[in-house]
C-alpha positions as CSV (number, residue, x, y, z in Angstrom):
1,X,-31.8,-16.3,-1.9
2,X,-28.8,-18.2,-3.2
3,X,-25.4,-17.6,-1.7
4,X,-21.8,-18.3,-2.8
5,X,-20.1,-20.6,-0.4
6,X,-16.9,-19.3,1.2
7,X,-14.4,-22.1,1.1
8,X,-10.7,-22.0,1.0
9,X,-7.6,-22.9,3.1
10,X,-4.0,-21.9,3.1
11,X,-0.8,-21.0,4.8
12,X,0.0,-17.7,6.6
13,X,3.3,-16.2,7.7
14,X,5.2,-17.6,4.7
15,X,8.4,-15.6,4.9
16,X,10.3,-15.4,1.6
17,X,13.8,-13.8,1.3
18,X,15.4,-13.8,-2.1
19,X,18.8,-12.2,-2.6
20,X,19.8,-10.5,-5.8
21,X,16.5,-10.5,-7.6
22,X,16.1,-8.6,-10.8
23,X,16.5,-4.8,-10.0
24,X,13.6,-2.4,-10.7
25,X,14.8,0.5,-12.7
26,X,13.3,2.9,-15.2
27,X,10.2,3.9,-13.3
28,X,8.4,7.1,-14.3
29,X,10.0,10.2,-12.6
30,X,7.6,12.5,-10.7
31,X,8.2,15.9,-9.1
32,X,7.3,14.7,-5.6
33,X,9.8,11.8,-5.4
34,X,13.5,11.1,-5.9
35,X,12.7,7.4,-6.1
36,X,14.4,5.9,-9.2
37,X,14.2,2.2,-8.5
38,X,15.1,-0.7,-6.2
39,X,18.3,-2.8,-6.4
40,X,16.4,-5.8,-4.9
41,X,19.5,-7.1,-3.3
42,X,17.1,-8.3,-0.7
43,X,13.6,-9.2,-2.0
44,X,11.6,-10.0,1.2
45,X,8.0,-10.6,2.0
46,X,5.6,-12.2,4.4
47,X,2.9,-14.0,2.4
48,X,-0.6,-15.5,3.0
49,X,-1.5,-18.2,0.4
50,X,-5.1,-19.4,-0.1
51,X,-6.2,-22.2,-2.4
52,X,-9.8,-22.3,-3.6
53,X,-12.0,-24.8,-5.4
54,X,-15.1,-27.0,-5.2
55,X,-12.8,-30.0,-5.2
56,X,-11.9,-29.2,-1.6
57,X,-15.5,-29.6,-0.3
58,X,-15.1,-33.2,0.7
59,X,-12.1,-32.4,2.8
60,X,-14.4,-30.4,4.9
61,X,-17.5,-32.6,4.8
62,X,-16.0,-36.1,4.8
63,X,-12.4,-35.6,5.9
64,X,-11.2,-36.8,2.5
65,X,-7.7,-35.5,2.1
66,X,-7.0,-37.1,-1.3
67,X,-7.1,-33.7,-3.1
68,X,-5.6,-31.6,-0.3
69,X,-2.3,-29.9,-1.0
70,X,-0.7,-29.8,2.5
71,X,-0.2,-26.2,3.7
72,X,3.5,-27.1,4.4
73,X,3.7,-28.1,0.7
74,X,2.2,-24.7,-0.3
75,X,4.9,-23.0,1.7
76,X,7.7,-25.0,0.1
77,X,6.1,-24.4,-3.4
78,X,6.3,-20.7,-3.0
79,X,9.8,-20.7,-1.6
80,X,11.2,-22.9,-4.4
81,X,9.6,-20.7,-7.0
82,X,11.2,-17.6,-5.5
83,X,14.4,-18.9,-7.1
84,X,12.8,-19.2,-10.5
85,X,11.2,-15.7,-10.7
86,X,12.9,-13.4,-13.2
87,X,10.9,-10.2,-12.5
88,X,11.4,-7.3,-10.1
89,X,8.1,-6.7,-8.3
90,X,6.1,-8.4,-5.6
91,X,3.0,-8.2,-7.8
92,X,4.8,-10.0,-10.6
93,X,6.1,-12.6,-8.2
94,X,2.7,-13.4,-6.7
95,X,1.2,-13.7,-10.1
96,X,4.0,-16.0,-11.2
97,X,3.4,-18.3,-8.1
98,X,-0.4,-18.3,-8.6
99,X,-0.1,-19.4,-12.2
100,X,2.4,-22.1,-11.3
101,X,0.0,-23.5,-8.7
102,X,-2.8,-23.7,-11.2
103,X,-0.5,-25.4,-13.8
104,X,0.7,-27.9,-11.2
105,X,-2.6,-28.8,-9.6
106,X,-5.4,-29.1,-12.1
107,X,-8.2,-29.4,-9.4
108,X,-7.5,-26.0,-8.0
109,X,-9.9,-23.2,-9.2
110,X,-8.1,-20.2,-7.9
111,X,-5.1,-19.1,-5.9
112,X,-5.0,-15.9,-3.9
113,X,-1.8,-14.5,-2.3
114,X,-1.5,-11.5,-0.1
115,X,1.8,-10.3,1.1
116,X,3.5,-7.6,3.2
117,X,6.9,-6.4,2.0
118,X,9.8,-6.8,4.4
119,X,12.1,-3.9,3.8
120,X,15.8,-3.5,4.4
121,X,17.6,-0.1,4.3
122,X,21.1,0.4,3.1
123,X,23.6,1.5,5.7
124,X,26.6,3.8,5.7
125,X,30.0,2.3,6.5
126,X,33.5,3.6,6.8
127,X,35.7,2.9,3.8
128,X,39.1,4.2,2.8
129,X,37.4,6.9,0.7
130,X,35.1,7.9,3.6
131,X,31.5,7.1,4.4
132,X,29.6,5.3,1.7
133,X,26.8,2.8,1.3
134,X,27.6,-0.8,2.0
135,X,26.9,-3.3,-0.7
136,X,26.7,-6.1,1.8
137,X,25.1,-4.9,5.0
138,X,21.4,-3.8,5.3
139,X,19.3,-2.7,8.3
140,X,15.8,-4.1,8.8
141,X,13.4,-1.3,8.4
142,X,10.6,-0.7,11.0
143,X,8.9,1.9,8.8
144,X,6.1,1.7,6.3
145,X,6.0,-1.2,3.8
146,X,4.5,-2.2,0.5
147,X,1.5,-4.6,0.4
148,X,-0.1,-6.4,-2.5
149,X,-2.9,-8.9,-3.3
150,X,-3.2,-11.1,-6.4
151,X,-5.8,-13.7,-7.2
152,X,-5.5,-15.9,-10.3
153,X,-8.4,-18.1,-11.4
154,X,-9.3,-20.6,-14.1
155,X,-11.7,-19.1,-16.6
156,X,-13.1,-19.9,-20.0
157,X,-10.1,-18.0,-21.5
158,X,-7.5,-19.8,-19.4
159,X,-6.0,-18.5,-16.2
160,X,-6.7,-14.8,-15.5
161,X,-5.9,-12.3,-12.8
162,X,-9.3,-11.6,-11.2
163,X,-8.2,-9.6,-8.3
164,X,-5.2,-7.3,-7.8
165,X,-4.4,-4.4,-5.6
166,X,-1.1,-2.7,-4.5
167,X,-0.5,-0.5,-1.6
168,X,1.6,0.9,1.2
169,X,0.8,0.3,4.9
170,X,1.5,1.8,8.2
171,X,2.8,5.2,6.9
172,X,3.0,7.5,10.0
173,X,3.3,11.2,9.4
174,X,3.4,14.2,11.8
175,X,2.9,17.8,10.6
176,X,3.8,20.2,13.5
177,X,2.0,23.2,12.1
178,X,-0.4,24.1,9.2
179,X,-3.4,21.9,10.1
180,X,-6.7,22.9,11.6
181,X,-10.1,21.5,12.6
182,X,-13.0,23.8,13.2
183,X,-16.5,24.6,12.0
184,X,-18.0,21.3,13.0
185,X,-21.3,20.7,14.7
186,X,-21.4,22.2,18.2
187,X,-24.0,20.8,20.5
188,X,-24.5,19.3,24.0
189,X,-22.2,16.3,23.1
190,X,-19.3,18.5,21.9
191,X,-16.3,18.8,24.2
192,X,-13.5,19.0,21.6
193,X,-12.2,22.6,21.3
194,X,-11.8,24.0,17.8
195,X,-8.2,24.3,16.5
196,X,-6.9,26.9,14.0
197,X,-3.4,25.4,14.0
198,X,-2.6,22.1,15.5
199,X,0.1,19.4,15.1
200,X,-1.5,16.6,13.1
201,X,-0.3,13.0,13.5
202,X,-1.8,10.5,11.1
203,X,-1.5,6.8,10.3
204,X,-2.1,6.0,6.6
205,X,-2.8,2.9,4.6
206,X,-3.1,3.6,0.9
207,X,-4.1,1.1,-1.8
208,X,-4.4,1.6,-5.6
209,X,-5.8,-0.4,-8.5
210,X,-4.7,-0.3,-12.1
211,X,-6.9,0.1,-15.1
212,X,-4.9,-2.8,-16.7
213,X,-3.7,-5.3,-14.0
214,X,-0.7,-6.2,-16.2
215,X,0.8,-2.8,-15.5
216,X,1.2,-4.0,-11.9
217,X,3.7,-6.7,-12.9
218,X,6.5,-4.2,-13.6
219,X,7.1,-5.6,-17.1
220,X,7.1,-2.0,-18.3
221,X,8.7,0.0,-15.4
222,X,7.2,3.2,-16.8
223,X,3.7,1.8,-16.1
224,X,4.5,0.6,-12.6
225,X,3.6,2.6,-9.6
226,X,6.1,2.2,-6.8
227,X,5.0,2.3,-3.1
228,X,7.9,4.7,-2.4
229,X,6.5,7.2,-4.9
230,X,3.0,7.1,-3.4
231,X,4.6,7.6,0.0
232,X,6.5,10.6,-1.3
233,X,3.3,12.1,-2.8
234,X,1.5,11.8,0.5
235,X,4.4,13.5,2.3
236,X,4.5,16.4,-0.3
237,X,0.8,17.1,-0.2
238,X,0.8,17.0,3.6
239,X,3.6,19.6,3.6
240,X,1.9,21.8,0.9
241,X,-1.7,21.8,2.0
242,X,-3.1,24.0,4.7
243,X,-5.6,21.3,5.6
244,X,-8.8,21.8,7.5
245,X,-9.3,18.1,8.2
246,X,-7.8,14.6,7.6
247,X,-10.7,14.1,5.2
248,X,-9.6,17.0,3.0
249,X,-6.0,15.8,3.2
250,X,-6.5,12.3,2.0
251,X,-8.8,13.5,-0.8
252,X,-6.1,15.8,-2.1
253,X,-3.4,13.1,-1.8
254,X,-5.7,10.8,-3.8
255,X,-6.2,13.4,-6.5
256,X,-2.4,14.0,-6.8
257,X,-1.7,10.3,-7.1
258,X,-4.2,9.9,-9.9
259,X,-2.8,13.0,-11.6
260,X,0.7,11.6,-11.6
261,X,-0.3,8.1,-12.7
262,X,-3.1,8.0,-15.4
263,X,-2.8,4.2,-15.4
264,X,-4.5,3.9,-12.0
265,X,-8.3,3.5,-11.7
266,X,-8.7,4.6,-8.1
267,X,-6.9,5.1,-4.8
268,X,-8.2,3.9,-1.4
269,X,-7.4,5.3,2.0
270,X,-7.7,4.1,5.6
271,X,-6.5,6.8,8.0
272,X,-6.3,7.2,11.7
273,X,-6.1,10.4,13.7
274,X,-3.3,10.0,16.3
275,X,-2.8,13.6,17.1
276,X,-0.9,14.2,20.3
277,X,-2.6,15.6,23.5
278,X,-1.3,19.0,24.4
279,X,0.2,19.3,27.9
280,X,2.1,22.6,27.8
281,X,0.8,25.2,25.4
282,X,3.3,28.0,26.1
283,X,7.0,27.7,26.6
284,X,8.9,30.9,27.4
285,X,11.2,32.1,24.6
286,X,10.1,29.3,22.4
287,X,7.3,28.6,19.9
288,X,7.3,24.9,21.0
289,X,4.8,23.0,23.1
290,X,4.8,19.7,25.1
291,X,2.6,16.8,24.1
292,X,1.9,13.2,25.0
293,X,0.3,10.2,23.3
294,X,-3.5,10.6,22.8
295,X,-5.9,8.7,24.9
296,X,-8.1,6.1,23.2
297,X,-10.4,6.0,21.3
298,X,-9.1,7.4,18.0
299,X,-10.8,8.7,14.9
300,X,-10.6,7.1,11.5
301,X,-11.5,7.7,7.9
302,X,-12.1,5.6,4.8
303,X,-12.2,7.0,1.3
304,X,-11.8,5.9,-2.3
305,X,-10.8,8.6,-4.7
306,X,-11.8,7.8,-8.3
307,X,-10.8,9.1,-11.7
308,X,-14.3,10.6,-11.9
309,X,-13.3,12.8,-8.9
310,X,-10.2,14.0,-10.7
311,X,-12.3,14.8,-13.8
312,X,-14.8,16.9,-11.7
313,X,-12.0,18.8,-10.0
314,X,-10.3,19.6,-13.3
315,X,-13.6,20.8,-14.8
316,X,-14.3,22.9,-11.7
317,X,-10.8,24.5,-11.9
318,X,-11.2,25.2,-15.6
319,X,-14.6,26.8,-15.0
320,X,-13.2,28.9,-12.2
321,X,-10.3,30.0,-14.4
322,X,-12.7,30.9,-17.2
323,X,-15.0,32.9,-14.9
324,X,-12.0,34.8,-13.5
325,X,-10.8,35.6,-17.0
326,X,-14.2,36.8,-18.2
C-alpha cells in the first residue's frame, strides 16, 4: 500500500502583536449575544507556521539547505506582513501570510498556519466624567480565546485554501443547578451515584467549518462567525437546557450554532467533565453546598454536529407538531 510522506518544518510560538488593525464591525446580530464587533486596537496571536513541499526532501536526506527558508526568516516574514494586512480577522491574516509565502518562494507547495488568539480586555478608569473605558490601557485576558487554522496550497487553478477551521478554546463554564446524570448502566463496576440535580463544570473547545471558506476571511462581516458569538450561544444553551448529560448539552449547543449561522457546514466539540466533588451536602439555613476540585481522571466527549443533524431535528419537530395538531 502506498502512503503519503509526512514532511514539513516550521516555527512555533511566533508571537504577533499589531496595534490599530482594521476594526471588525457589522457582524450578524443574534439573540444570544450582545457582541457587535471588535475594535482590534490590539490584534494579538501566537502562531505556528509550517512549510511543505517535495523540494525540502534533500534537506532531510542529504543535509542540503539550499532551498531551506530558515525558521527565523519565517518568523520575520510573518511579523513584517502583519503591518501590511488590511483586514480585520485572524483567518484573513493567516490566509494573507500563506499566499505571500507562496508568491515569494516558488519551491514551496503549501503553507499551514495555526494560531491562538491573545486577547486583551478593556479596563475602566476614572475620568472627570466618572468611570469609563480607557482607550489606551488594556488587561491581558486569561479566559477563553479564538483559534484558527489555514492552509494554502498550489493547485492547477493557482493558490487555494485547502484547509480552514475556526474555533474557541478553553471555555470553562459552571452551572450550579439544572443538570443531571442518571439512567446509565448499573453493574458490578459502577460506583458513581446517580444525580438528579448537580453542579456541572465543563471545559469546552468548539471548532466550526464554513461551507465557503471565503466567509471566514471577514470580507463580508455578515457572513463571519465570531468566536465571541459562539461562546455566548454555548452559555445561553447551558442556561436554558435542563440537561441530562454533557453529551446532550453539546449536541444542543451545536444545533443552535448551526441554526443561527446557515453559512457553517458543521461544529466540532471537545468537552471535559470537571464537575466538583461534593464535601458538604447540607448547610443549615442555606441551599448551598461545599465542593472541592475533582480527583483525576476526568471524563471527556468528542462530537461533530452536522447540518444533516439539524435537518433531522427540524423534521422531527415538524412531525411532532403535525401529530399534536391532528
